[in-house]
Each structure stands twice: as C-alpha cells, then as structure tokens.
All heavy atoms as an XYZ file, in Angstrom:
875
protein
N       0.849     -1.177      0.000
C       0.000      0.000      0.000
C       0.894      1.240      0.000
O       1.873      1.316      0.719
C      -0.911     -0.005      1.227
C      -1.799      1.213      1.312
S      -2.848      1.245      2.771
C      -4.268      0.383      2.167
N       0.542      2.208     -0.789
C       1.261      3.462     -0.879
C       1.163      4.197      0.456
O       0.109      4.234      1.086
C       0.635      4.285     -2.009
C       1.395      5.535     -2.307
O       2.095      6.073     -1.462
N       1.247      6.014     -3.523
N       2.246      4.804      0.885
C       2.281      5.512      2.164
C       1.262      6.642      2.204
O       0.617      6.875      3.234
C       3.695      6.047      2.418
C       3.937      6.775      3.728
C       3.617      5.874      4.907
C       5.371      7.253      3.807
N       1.072      7.331      1.104
C       0.109      8.427      1.049
C      -1.311      7.911      1.280
O      -2.092      8.517      2.030
C       0.225      9.143     -0.294
C      -0.436     10.496     -0.278
O      -0.427     11.202      0.721
N      -1.003     10.857     -1.409
N      -1.673      6.804      0.653
C      -3.006      6.220      0.857
C      -3.188      5.754      2.296
O      -4.267      5.892      2.873
C      -3.253      5.053     -0.096
C      -3.348      5.473     -1.546
C      -2.659      4.766     -2.523
C      -4.122      6.556     -1.932
C      -2.734      5.138     -3.853
C      -4.201      6.931     -3.251
C      -3.512      6.222     -4.210
O      -3.589      6.584     -5.520
N      -2.135      5.204      2.870
C      -2.196      4.781      4.260
C      -2.460      5.970      5.183
O      -3.259      5.870      6.126
C      -0.897      4.079      4.656
C      -0.803      3.618      6.108
C      -1.867      2.575      6.413
C       0.580      3.075      6.398
N      -1.829      7.095      4.906
C      -2.055      8.301      5.714
C      -3.518      8.717      5.674
O      -4.126      8.993      6.720
C      -1.180      9.449      5.207
S       0.582      9.207      5.452
N      -4.098      8.752      4.491
C      -5.502      9.165      4.374
C      -6.445      8.124      4.969
O      -7.485      8.473      5.528
C      -5.860      9.468      2.919
C      -5.282     10.789      2.470
C      -4.266     10.838      1.524
C      -5.732     11.986      3.011
C      -3.725     12.044      1.122
C      -5.201     13.195      2.608
C      -4.202     13.221      1.667
O      -3.679     14.421      1.285
N      -6.103      6.863      4.862
C      -6.914      5.816      5.481
C      -6.922      5.985      7.005
O      -7.970      5.893      7.647
C      -6.368      4.433      5.091
C      -7.078      3.299      5.762
C      -8.375      2.957      5.400
C      -6.448      2.573      6.759
C      -9.034      1.915      6.035
C      -7.096      1.521      7.398
C      -8.400      1.192      7.031
N      -5.754      6.248      7.582
C      -5.679      6.462      9.028
C      -6.424      7.731      9.444
O      -7.053      7.767     10.502
C      -4.218      6.533      9.471
C      -3.435      5.226      9.358
C      -1.965      5.453      9.679
C      -4.039      4.157     10.258
N      -6.393      8.760      8.605
C      -7.148      9.985      8.895
C      -8.647      9.705      8.887
O      -9.387     10.196      9.750
C      -6.800     11.072      7.881
C      -7.376     12.453      8.158
C      -6.763     13.046      9.424
C      -7.125     13.374      6.981
N      -9.108      8.892      7.939
C     -10.528      8.528      7.889
C     -10.920      7.711      9.123
O     -12.005      7.904      9.682
C     -10.826      7.744      6.611
N     -10.050      6.811      9.560
C     -10.329      6.050     10.783
C     -10.410      6.972     11.998
O     -11.273      6.793     12.865
C      -9.250      4.991     11.017
C      -9.311      3.732     10.174
C      -8.138      2.816     10.514
C     -10.622      3.004     10.375
N      -9.519      7.954     12.057
C      -9.546      8.909     13.165
C     -10.837      9.722     13.142
O     -11.437      9.980     14.196
C      -8.328      9.830     13.100
N     -11.291     10.103     11.962
C     -12.542     10.858     11.849
C     -13.730     10.014     12.299
O     -14.591     10.479     13.046
C     -12.739     11.332     10.407
N     -13.767      8.771     11.865
C     -14.858      7.881     12.259
C     -14.827      7.617     13.757
O     -15.866      7.611     14.426
C     -14.777      6.569     11.483
N     -13.643      7.431     14.298
C     -13.512      7.176     15.726
C     -13.922      8.364     16.566
O     -14.628      8.222     17.565
N     -13.518      9.554     16.173
C     -13.857     10.734     16.960
C     -15.340     11.076     16.832
O     -15.938     11.582     17.780
C     -13.007     11.928     16.548
O     -13.316     12.340     15.235
N     -15.942     10.784     15.693
C     -17.367     11.081     15.498
C     -18.255     10.197     16.354
O     -19.368     10.582     16.705
C     -17.736     10.928     14.026
N     -17.765      9.028     16.704
C     -18.584      8.092     17.467
C     -18.407      8.246     18.984
O     -19.019      7.509     19.739
C     -18.252      6.659     17.060
O     -16.915      6.357     17.402
N     -17.580      9.183     19.414
C     -17.319      9.375     20.837
C     -17.931     10.683     21.331
O     -18.222     11.578     20.533
C     -15.807      9.389     21.078
C     -15.074      8.091     20.758
C     -13.580      8.301     20.828
C     -15.493      6.993     21.718
N     -18.132     10.800     22.645
C     -18.606     12.092     23.155
C     -17.513     13.149     22.976
O     -16.324     12.825     22.992
C     -18.873     11.820     24.634
C     -18.128     10.587     24.957
C     -17.978      9.807     23.685
N     -17.913     14.384     22.795
C     -16.985     15.499     22.557
C     -16.102     15.235     21.344
O     -14.874     15.143     21.452
C     -16.127     15.779     23.786
C     -16.911     15.911     25.051
N     -17.782     16.956     25.270
C     -16.974     15.124     26.144
C     -18.334     16.812     26.460
N     -17.881     15.694     27.003
N     -16.703     15.091     20.172
C     -15.926     14.687     18.995
C     -14.879     15.708     18.547
O     -13.823     15.308     18.059
C     -16.984     14.474     17.917
C     -18.174     15.226     18.374
C     -18.125     15.243     19.864
N     -15.133     17.009     18.713
C     -14.170     17.993     18.205
C     -12.842     17.960     18.959
O     -11.781     17.879     18.319
C     -14.770     19.403     18.218
C     -13.959     20.458     17.483
C     -13.789     20.083     16.013
C     -14.629     21.809     17.616
N     -12.824     17.984     20.296
C     -11.523     17.880     20.979
C     -10.817     16.552     20.699
O      -9.592     16.521     20.526
C     -11.865     18.003     22.462
C     -13.215     18.591     22.523
C     -13.900     18.233     21.245
N     -11.594     15.484     20.642
C     -10.995     14.172     20.354
C     -10.410     14.164     18.942
O      -9.335     13.618     18.713
C     -12.023     13.049     20.561
C     -12.347     12.934     22.052
C     -11.522     11.724     20.017
C     -13.486     12.020     22.386
N     -11.120     14.800     18.001
C     -10.616     14.889     16.633
C      -9.269     15.590     16.600
O      -8.326     15.147     15.952
C     -11.608     15.606     15.724
C     -10.984     16.012     14.433
C     -10.654     17.258     14.026
C     -10.550     15.145     13.384
N     -10.051     17.228     12.798
C      -9.982     15.937     12.380
C     -10.590     13.760     13.200
C      -9.457     15.404     11.214
C     -10.064     13.232     12.024
C      -9.521     14.049     11.053
N      -9.154     16.725     17.300
C      -7.894     17.468     17.288
C      -6.759     16.658     17.898
O      -5.628     16.694     17.408
C      -8.040     18.824     17.991
C      -8.550     19.886     17.077
C      -9.885     20.222     17.059
C      -7.698     20.540     16.204
C     -10.368     21.196     16.206
C      -8.165     21.511     15.343
C      -9.499     21.840     15.340
N      -7.035     15.929     18.949
C      -5.998     15.085     19.563
C      -5.575     13.984     18.591
O      -4.378     13.766     18.353
C      -6.480     14.496     20.900
C      -5.527     13.427     21.400
C      -6.650     15.591     21.940
N      -6.549     13.280     18.017
C      -6.224     12.187     17.090
C      -5.500     12.703     15.845
O      -4.516     12.105     15.400
C      -7.492     11.431     16.687
C      -8.152     10.584     17.764
C      -9.449      9.986     17.247
C      -7.216      9.492     18.241
N      -5.983     13.816     15.279
C      -5.346     14.375     14.084
C      -3.930     14.847     14.392
O      -3.016     14.664     13.577
C      -6.184     15.514     13.519
N      -3.734     15.426     15.560
C      -2.396     15.897     15.932
C      -1.425     14.736     16.144
O      -0.281     14.789     15.689
C      -2.468     16.750     17.201
O      -3.096     17.967     16.929
N      -1.875     13.703     16.828
C      -1.012     12.538     17.046
C      -0.673     11.877     15.713
O       0.490     11.525     15.454
C      -1.676     11.540     18.022
C      -0.941     10.213     18.038
C      -1.760     12.132     19.416
N      -1.672     11.729     14.864
C      -1.442     11.117     13.554
C      -0.483     11.967     12.717
O       0.437     11.434     12.082
C      -2.766     10.917     12.826
C      -2.709     10.251     11.467
C      -2.064      8.869     11.561
C      -4.111     10.135     10.896
N      -0.657     13.268     12.729
C       0.227     14.154     11.969
C       1.654     14.086     12.497
O       2.613     14.050     11.725
C      -0.301     15.602     12.013
O      -1.647     15.610     11.540
C       0.535     16.517     11.148
N       1.800     14.044     13.809
C       3.122     13.902     14.426
C       3.802     12.618     13.944
O       4.976     12.630     13.555
C       2.977     13.906     15.948
C       4.246     13.643     16.684
C       5.183     14.647     16.855
C       4.510     12.389     17.205
C       6.364     14.404     17.535
C       5.683     12.133     17.894
C       6.618     13.149     18.055
N       3.063     11.520     13.952
C       3.613     10.235     13.512
C       4.000     10.286     12.034
O       5.050      9.764     11.630
C       2.608      9.089     13.793
C       3.027      7.797     13.120
C       2.449      8.892     15.289
N       3.192     10.948     11.227
C       3.481     11.039      9.796
C       4.732     11.875      9.544
O       5.544     11.539      8.681
C       2.260     11.581      9.030
C       1.164     10.509      9.037
C       2.619     11.985      7.620
C      -0.154     10.983      8.521
N       4.915     12.944     10.299
C       6.148     13.729     10.164
C       7.365     12.867     10.517
O       8.397     12.940      9.848
C       6.108     14.980     11.042
C       5.557     16.185     10.332
C       4.196     16.352     10.154
C       6.396     17.174      9.833
C       3.682     17.456      9.505
C       5.892     18.279      9.176
C       4.542     18.420      9.019
O       4.039     19.514      8.362
N       7.238     12.069     11.568
C       8.340     11.180     11.935
C       8.613     10.137     10.869
O       9.773      9.857     10.541
N       7.548      9.556     10.312
C       7.718      8.559      9.259
C       8.322      9.178      8.005
O       9.175      8.562      7.347
C       6.369      7.913      8.931
N       7.918     10.408      7.684
C       8.463     11.062      6.500
C       9.936     11.415      6.701
O      10.734     11.307      5.775
C       7.657     12.319      6.163
C       8.006     12.873      4.798
O       8.096     12.083      3.833
O       8.197     14.102      4.698
N      10.303     11.805      7.908
C      11.714     12.089      8.184
C      12.544     10.812      8.051
O      13.636     10.823      7.474
C      11.863     12.682      9.587
C      13.285     13.003      9.966
C      13.882     14.075      9.077
C      15.286     14.441      9.544
N      15.772     15.659      8.939
N      12.031      9.709      8.565
C      12.745      8.442      8.442
C      12.858      8.036      6.972
O      13.914      7.576      6.527
C      12.035      7.338      9.228
C      12.798      6.031      9.224
S      12.055      4.751     10.229
C      10.572      4.397      9.315
N      11.783      8.234      6.218
C      11.819      7.912      4.793
C      12.837      8.786      4.063
O      13.526      8.319      3.155
C      10.431      8.079      4.182
N      12.951     10.042      4.459
C      13.928     10.942      3.827
C      15.355     10.467      4.108
O      16.205     10.503      3.216
C      13.732     12.362      4.337
N      15.606     10.032      5.317
C      16.953      9.560      5.676
C      17.323      8.273      4.957
O      18.476      8.050      4.622
C      17.046      9.329      7.175
C      17.136     10.593      7.966
C      17.329     10.285      9.417
N      17.507     11.518     10.160
C      17.363     11.605     11.458
N      17.043     10.531     12.163
N      17.534     12.745     12.073
N      16.347      7.400      4.736
C      16.627      6.096      4.132
C      16.373      6.064      2.624
O      16.448      5.007      2.022
C      15.787      5.023      4.827
C      16.144      4.893      6.295
C      15.498      3.685      6.889
C      15.856      3.598      8.342
N      16.764      2.531      8.637
N      16.033      7.224      2.045
C      15.766      7.345      0.606
C      14.596      6.457      0.175
O      14.626      5.851     -0.894
C      17.017      7.062     -0.217
N      13.580      6.363      1.029
C      12.365      5.634      0.705
C      11.343      6.578      0.089
O      11.568      7.782     -0.003
C      11.753      5.019      1.968
C      12.567      3.934      2.595
C      13.633      3.264      2.069
C      12.384      3.409      3.911
N      14.115      2.343      2.960
C      13.372      2.414      4.102
C      11.490      3.666      4.937
C      13.467      1.677      5.274
C      11.591      2.945      6.101
C      12.573      1.957      6.263
N      10.222      6.025     -0.313
C       9.131      6.834     -0.848
C       8.618      7.764      0.246
O       8.375      7.348      1.366
C       8.001      5.948     -1.349
C       6.791      6.744     -1.785
C       5.900      5.947     -2.615
N       6.299      6.305     -3.974
C       5.941      5.665     -5.043
N       5.196      4.614     -4.965
N       6.314      6.066     -6.210
N       8.425      9.041     -0.096
C       8.082     10.080      0.875
C       6.599     10.408      0.860
O       5.878     10.102     -0.082
C       8.850     11.360      0.533
C      10.353     11.198      0.450
C      11.022     11.320      1.777
N      10.649     12.528      2.488
C      11.200     13.722      2.313
N      12.176     13.877      1.445
N      10.800     14.752      3.009
N       6.164     11.062      1.912
C       4.806     11.595      2.000
C       4.815     12.931      1.260
O       5.671     13.777      1.537
C       4.384     11.808      3.473
C       3.014     12.446      3.551
C       4.424     10.506      4.245
N       3.901     13.141      0.321
C       3.887     14.417     -0.402
C       3.644     15.603      0.531
O       2.941     15.496      1.529
C       2.717     14.262     -1.384
C       2.490     12.800     -1.496
C       2.891     12.210     -0.182
N       4.244     16.745      0.169
C       4.051     17.952      0.970
C       2.583     18.335      1.049
O       2.132     18.845      2.079
C       4.867     19.108      0.397
C       6.332     19.005      0.682
C       7.109     20.222      0.219
O       6.514     21.135     -0.389
O       8.318     20.260      0.483
N       1.842     18.117     -0.013
C       0.414     18.448     -0.001
C      -0.312     17.665      1.092
O      -1.196     18.205      1.775
C      -0.215     18.173     -1.362
N       0.059     16.419      1.287
C      -0.555     15.609      2.334
C      -0.213     16.167      3.715
O      -1.078     16.273      4.581
C      -0.111     14.146      2.218
O      -0.532     13.644      0.954
C      -0.683     13.294      3.324
N       1.043     16.548      3.912
C       1.439     17.130      5.192
C       0.663     18.422      5.462
O       0.226     18.660      6.587
C       2.945     17.392      5.215
C       3.847     16.167      5.115
C       5.309     16.593      5.004
C       3.648     15.239      6.294
N       0.486     19.232      4.434
C      -0.266     20.473      4.601
C      -1.747     20.206      4.887
O      -2.355     20.863      5.742
C      -0.122     21.357      3.360
C       1.247     21.989      3.162
C       1.341     22.640      1.794
C       1.543     22.987      4.263
N      -2.326     19.238      4.205
C      -3.735     18.904      4.429
C      -3.949     18.404      5.851
O      -4.920     18.789      6.511
C      -4.226     17.878      3.386
C      -4.352     18.560      2.021
C      -5.547     17.245      3.800
C      -4.592     17.622      0.872
N      -3.043     17.592      6.343
C      -3.176     17.095      7.711
C      -3.103     18.249      8.713
O      -3.777     18.226      9.737
C      -2.110     16.045      8.011
C      -2.528     14.666      7.637
C      -2.764     14.327      6.318
C      -2.697     13.702      8.594
C      -3.154     13.052      5.958
C      -3.085     12.421      8.260
C      -3.320     12.099      6.936
N      -2.301     19.251      8.410
C      -2.253     20.429      9.275
C      -3.530     21.233      9.217
O      -4.037     21.696     10.241
N      -4.081     21.390      8.023
C      -5.302     22.179      7.844
C      -6.497     21.541      8.538
O      -7.326     22.238      9.129
C      -5.607     22.381      6.337
C      -6.997     22.911      6.114
C      -4.589     23.319      5.724
N      -6.601     20.235      8.509
C      -7.783     19.577      9.086
C      -7.710     19.425     10.600
O      -8.606     18.848     11.208
C      -8.063     18.197      8.430
C      -8.347     18.347      6.953
C      -6.942     17.222      8.705
N      -6.664     19.971     11.216
C      -6.605     19.962     12.667
C      -5.360     19.370     13.264
O      -5.188     19.378     14.482
N      -4.452     18.883     12.439
C      -3.247     18.261     12.963
C      -2.081     19.212     13.125
O      -0.958     18.780     13.365
N      -2.332     20.516     13.025
C      -1.221     21.470     13.079
C      -0.456     21.466     14.402
O       0.754     21.667     14.373
C      -1.694     22.880     12.703
C      -2.769     23.432     13.565
C      -4.119     23.321     13.373
C      -2.600     24.179     14.765
N      -4.791     23.957     14.377
C      -3.883     24.498     15.250
C      -1.495     24.615     15.484
C      -4.092     25.223     16.416
C      -1.699     25.343     16.642
C      -2.977     25.650     17.099
N      -1.075     21.220     15.571
C      -0.232     21.154     16.777
C       0.782     20.002     16.706
O       1.955     20.174     17.053
C      -1.228     20.938     17.917
C      -2.515     21.501     17.407
C      -2.499     21.174     15.942
N       0.342     18.849     16.228
C       1.249     17.719     16.071
C       2.305     17.979     15.015
O       3.441     17.530     15.133
N       1.929     18.737     13.978
C       2.889     19.079     12.930
C       3.976     20.000     13.472
O       5.160     19.814     13.173
C       2.178     19.742     11.754
N       3.591     20.971     14.279
C       4.583     21.888     14.852
C       5.549     21.123     15.754
O       6.766     21.305     15.675
C       3.883     23.032     15.618
C       3.167     23.955     14.629
C       4.888     23.816     16.460
C       2.306     25.009     15.271
N       5.014     20.245     16.586
C       5.874     19.453     17.470
C       6.775     18.527     16.652
O       7.970     18.401     16.917
C       5.028     18.659     18.486
C       4.296     19.627     19.424
C       5.889     17.682     19.276
C       3.219     18.978     20.267
N       6.199     17.885     15.627
C       6.980     16.992     14.774
C       8.075     17.722     14.011
O       9.190     17.208     13.873
N       7.772     18.913     13.524
C       8.785     19.688     12.814
C       9.967     20.000     13.722
O      11.118     19.899     13.311
C       8.192     21.000     12.290
C       7.279     20.837     11.116
C       6.608     22.148     10.727
O       6.804     23.185     11.347
N       5.783     22.088      9.699
N       9.674     20.385     14.952
C      10.749     20.757     15.874
C      11.508     19.532     16.389
O      12.729     19.537     16.452
C      10.186     21.568     17.041
C       9.555     22.872     16.611
C      10.486     23.730     15.769
O      11.627     23.971     16.148
N      10.012     24.163     14.614
N      10.779     18.499     16.761
C      11.414     17.316     17.336
C      12.247     16.550     16.315
O      13.380     16.141     16.601
C      10.362     16.388     17.946
C      10.902     15.177     18.687
C      11.656     15.616     19.937
C       9.772     14.244     19.066
N      11.708     16.383     15.113
C      12.405     15.619     14.080
C      13.283     16.493     13.187
O      13.963     15.985     12.311
C      11.405     14.860     13.209
C      10.534     13.904     13.966
C       9.157     14.024     13.919
C      11.086     12.899     14.738
C       8.340     13.150     14.615
C      10.282     12.023     15.439
C       8.900     12.144     15.384
N      13.223     17.816     13.387
C      13.935     18.752     12.511
C      13.573     18.473     11.057
O      14.429     18.287     10.191
C      15.448     18.658     12.701
C      15.912     19.190     14.002
C      15.635     20.630     13.984
N      16.261     21.382     15.050
C      15.675     22.436     15.553
N      14.502     22.810     15.125
N      16.263     23.121     16.475
N      12.278     18.450     10.807
C      11.766     18.093      9.488
C      10.915     19.224      8.935
O      10.035     19.738      9.621
C      10.946     16.802      9.599
C      10.582     16.199      8.284
N      11.514     15.935      7.303
C       9.401     15.808      7.781
C      10.902     15.403      6.259
N       9.623     15.321      6.524
N      11.189     19.620      7.719
C      10.470     20.684      7.021
C      10.636     22.031      7.721
O       9.752     22.869      7.700
C       8.974     20.359      6.883
C       8.684     19.094      6.121
C       9.031     19.266      4.673
C       8.603     18.063      3.871
N       9.068     18.110      2.513
N      11.780     22.251      8.345
C      12.012     23.518      9.032
C      12.805     24.505      8.187
O      12.836     25.688      8.502
C      12.771     23.295     10.361
O      14.000     22.633     10.079
C      11.951     22.477     11.329
N      13.441     24.049      7.126
C      14.273     24.917      6.299
C      13.655     25.246      4.946
O      14.083     26.188      4.298
C      15.646     24.268      6.073
C      16.409     24.020      7.351
C      16.714     25.305      8.090
O      17.130     26.288      7.497
N      16.481     25.291      9.393
N      12.679     24.497      4.535
C      12.100     24.665      3.207
C      11.086     25.814      3.239
O       9.967     25.659      3.722
C      11.433     23.363      2.774
C      11.273     23.250      1.306
C      10.954     21.830      0.929
C      10.932     21.714     -0.563
N      10.472     20.431     -1.005
N      11.490     26.978      2.744
C      10.708     28.194      2.911
C       9.312     28.148      2.282
O       8.358     28.556      2.941
C      11.485     29.403      2.387
C      10.853     30.717      2.773
C      10.647     30.847      4.279
O      11.517     30.533      5.072
N       9.483     31.300      4.682
N       9.131     27.683      1.043
C       7.754     27.667      0.522
C       6.818     26.814      1.386
O       5.675     27.194      1.636
C       7.901     27.064     -0.879
C       9.313     27.302     -1.253
C      10.089     27.271      0.026
N       7.313     25.694      1.887
C       6.485     24.842      2.737
C       6.180     25.549      4.048
O       5.041     25.527      4.522
C       7.176     23.504      3.014
C       6.364     22.596      3.890
C       5.376     21.799      3.339
C       6.554     22.563      5.257
C       4.608     20.974      4.140
C       5.801     21.741      6.069
C       4.815     20.947      5.503
N       7.180     26.167      4.671
C       6.970     26.858      5.941
C       5.929     27.960      5.805
O       5.078     28.126      6.680
C       8.284     27.460      6.444
C       9.214     26.465      7.085
C      10.533     27.075      7.496
C      10.355     28.293      8.352
N      11.628     28.831      8.863
N       5.988     28.713      4.707
C       5.030     29.793      4.500
C       3.619     29.244      4.348
O       2.677     29.730      4.992
C       5.415     30.613      3.249
O       6.741     31.115      3.433
C       4.451     31.751      3.019
N       3.456     28.229      3.519
C       2.124     27.636      3.333
C       1.619     27.019      4.633
O       0.437     27.119      4.962
C       2.168     26.573      2.239
C       2.333     27.142      0.869
C       2.226     26.048     -0.195
N       2.981     26.450     -1.346
C       4.020     25.806     -1.856
N       4.409     24.675     -1.328
N       4.650     26.263     -2.895
N       2.503     26.377      5.376
C       2.094     25.759      6.629
C       1.649     26.816      7.637
O       0.607     26.665      8.286
C       3.234     24.914      7.207
C       2.892     24.322      8.542
C       1.994     23.272      8.631
C       3.420     24.842      9.703
C       1.641     22.731      9.860
C       3.088     24.312     10.930
C       2.199     23.258     11.007
N       2.412     27.888      7.778
C       2.033     28.930      8.738
C       0.723     29.613      8.337
O      -0.089     29.950      9.201
C       3.153     29.957      8.896
C       4.345     29.404      9.664
S       3.923     28.523     11.197
C       3.244     29.812     12.186
N       0.492     29.795      7.047
C      -0.793     30.342      6.593
C      -1.935     29.396      6.951
O      -3.010     29.843      7.364
C      -0.764     30.608      5.090
C       0.072     31.798      4.643
C       0.147     31.839      3.117
C      -0.489     33.096      5.187
N      -1.701     28.098      6.823
C      -2.749     27.140      7.170
C      -3.015     27.136      8.675
O      -4.156     26.995      9.105
C      -2.388     25.736      6.678
O      -1.352     25.178      7.447
N      -1.975     27.324      9.483
C      -2.163     27.390     10.935
C      -2.963     28.636     11.301
O      -3.912     28.577     12.094
C      -0.800     27.370     11.673
C      -0.971     27.682     13.156
C      -0.129     26.025     11.498
N      -2.602     29.774     10.720
C      -3.323     31.018     10.997
C      -4.783     30.891     10.583
O      -5.690     31.289     11.334
C      -2.640     32.201     10.282
C      -1.276     32.465     10.933
C      -3.505     33.440     10.298
C      -0.378     33.390     10.140
N      -5.041     30.326      9.410
C      -6.409     30.112      8.954
C      -7.172     29.200      9.909
O      -8.312     29.477     10.284
C      -6.411     29.529      7.541
C      -7.772     29.142      6.968
C      -8.600     30.385      6.706
C      -7.600     28.342      5.695
N      -6.539     28.119     10.339
C      -7.171     27.167     11.234
C      -7.512     27.817     12.567
O      -8.621     27.643     13.089
C      -6.231     25.974     11.445
C      -6.963     24.721     11.803
O      -7.702     24.678     12.773
N      -6.724     23.679     11.030
N      -6.591     28.572     13.131
C      -6.835     29.239     14.411
C      -7.939     30.289     14.264
O      -8.803     30.422     15.137
C      -5.530     29.851     14.961
C      -5.799     30.747     16.158
C      -4.550     28.747     15.335
N      -7.944     31.032     13.149
C      -8.983     32.035     12.922
C     -10.365     31.386     12.840
O     -11.338     31.899     13.415
C      -8.682     32.822     11.642
N     -10.462     30.270     12.148
C     -11.748     29.569     12.049
C     -12.179     29.047     13.416
O     -13.350     29.155     13.794
C     -11.668     28.421     11.009
C     -12.866     27.501     11.093
C     -11.528     28.996      9.612
N     -11.250     28.507     14.183
C     -11.579     28.019     15.526
C     -12.041     29.156     16.431
O     -13.018     29.015     17.170
C     -10.384     27.312     16.151
C     -10.085     25.919     15.637
C      -8.782     25.407     16.231
C     -11.221     24.977     15.979
N     -11.362     30.287     16.377
C     -11.766     31.428     17.198
C     -13.129     31.967     16.774
O     -13.957     32.309     17.625
C     -10.716     32.536     17.125
C      -9.404     32.252     17.840
C      -8.385     33.364     17.581
C      -9.628     32.079     19.328
N     -13.373     32.033     15.479
C     -14.674     32.482     14.997
C     -15.787     31.511     15.405
O     -16.861     31.941     15.830
C     -14.641     32.655     13.463
N     -15.516     30.224     15.313
C     -16.514     29.239     15.709
C     -16.791     29.329     17.209
O     -17.946     29.250     17.643
C     -16.039     27.827     15.337
N     -15.753     29.525     17.989
C     -15.926     29.631     19.443
C     -16.700     30.886     19.799
O     -17.555     30.891     20.674
C     -14.556     29.634     20.109
C     -14.624     29.822     21.584
C     -15.095     28.936     22.500
C     -14.211     30.975     22.318
N     -14.995     29.454     23.756
C     -14.450     30.709     23.686
C     -13.651     32.191     21.955
C     -14.149     31.630     24.674
C     -13.340     33.093     22.950
C     -13.609     32.816     24.286
N     -16.411     31.986     19.093
C     -17.053     33.275     19.371
C     -18.513     33.308     18.950
O     -19.364     33.828     19.661
C     -16.272     34.379     18.670
C     -16.903     35.736     18.683
C     -16.785     36.374     20.066
N     -17.228     37.742     20.050
C     -18.443     38.136     20.404
N     -19.325     37.272     20.787
N     -18.761     39.415     20.375
N     -18.810     32.738     17.793
C     -20.146     32.884     17.228
C     -21.017     31.646     17.341
O     -22.169     31.660     16.919
C     -20.052     33.310     15.758
C     -19.387     34.656     15.599
C     -18.142     34.773     15.002
C     -19.998     35.806     16.072
C     -17.533     36.003     14.863
C     -19.408     37.037     15.937
C     -18.162     37.147     15.330
N     -20.495     30.538     17.858
C     -21.292     29.319     17.998
C     -22.309     29.519     19.106
O     -21.950     29.975     20.174
C     -20.378     28.144     18.307
C     -21.023     26.825     18.047
C     -21.737     26.087     18.929
C     -21.032     26.091     16.835
N     -22.164     24.940     18.342
C     -21.765     24.912     17.053
C     -20.496     26.336     15.570
C     -21.962     23.965     16.056
C     -20.693     25.402     14.602
C     -21.420     24.232     14.833
N     -23.568     29.170     18.860
C     -24.601     29.422     19.890
C     -24.439     28.580     21.142
O     -23.833     27.633     21.269
C     -25.898     29.051     19.197
C     -25.558     28.352     17.942
C     -24.105     28.577     17.668
C-alpha cells in the first residue's frame, strides 16, 4: 500500500472514531495531531533512508484539518520541514487560517 493512501486511510479512521465518541471535536484534534506527528516522523525516516516520501500536499492537508499542533511538534522534534521556505510559508498560513476559524466558531457558535 502506498504511504500516502495509508495516511488518508488512518485519517478517515480517526474521523470515524472521533465522530462516534462524546466530545468529537476535541478528540478529533488530539487524534489528528497525534497522527500528523507520527506522519512527520515517518516522512523524516523515509527521507533519511531514501524511501518513498509523503507528499508535501498531504502534510499540509493534515495540518489544515486539525493536525497542526502535532505538525509543529513533529517539525521541531524531528527537525523536518524547518528549512524549506515555501512549505513553511504555506504551513504557517494554514495554521493562521485554522486558528482564525476556531476562534470564529468559538465566538459565534450558539
């Protein structure tokens, strides 16, 4: 199985799991963050061993859907994707967008 497909399959499992539990939104963020952290670690290992890598688009999507805390921790801990400027810019824009949406939802949710 392609690593990219495996990532999305695990994301779908996390979504299904969090939807079936009480307080699905906080659980979703925890699961997405842990999964994103693991994917950053796997991609760093793949980079070191010259294996097939996780596409940058997948890493960005995982950050956008709620895994950005795990991505930030993974970037710092694994020293992965910290020097590539176009990726850093897109990632930080996705974090800002995600936080803005969360703040707006918290402010305006009935």
